[in-house]
C-alpha positions, -999 to +999 in steps of 0.1 A: +599+124-063+586+089-057+557+096-080+580+103-109+595+068-106+560+054-111+550+078-139+580+073-161+575+035-167+537+040-170+542+067-197+568+045-215+543+017-215+515+039-227+537+054-255+547+019-266+510+009-267+501+039-288+529+030-313+517-006-315+481+005-321+492+030-348+512+003-366+483-022-364+459+004-378+482+013-406+486-024-416+449-030-415+443-003-441+427+023-418+446+052-435+443+040-471+415+063-483+416+096-463+397+116-489+370+091-498+347+099-469+352+136-473+343+135-510+314+111-507+292+140-496+294+153-531+284+121-548+248+113-558+232+081-548+239+055-574+206+037-569+183+066-565+162+057-596+160+021-586+148+030-551+121+053-566+109+025-589+109-001-561+089+022-538+064+029-566+060-009-571+054-014-534+029+014-533+010+001-563+010-034-549-003-022-515-031-003-533-041-035-552-039-058-522-007-077-530+015-061-503+027-093-487+047-104-517+067-071-521+070-060-484+098-085-479+119-069-507+111-033-496+143-015-486+145-002-450 
């Protein structure tokens, strides 16, 4: 029975902490866009053509010996 007297205040504190964290997350915008991440899988990359063009430039520059100039701009 003595354990219950220790567990009740501990669970009340834990519950209060959960409510505070939930309110903080809601105010910081954590729950604003719930469908965005789920639907982003269906979206094409916007810059796919740009990346292909940039990679082609880097490859042609490496073939001609000017690789130092373009390697800094090469996307990772």
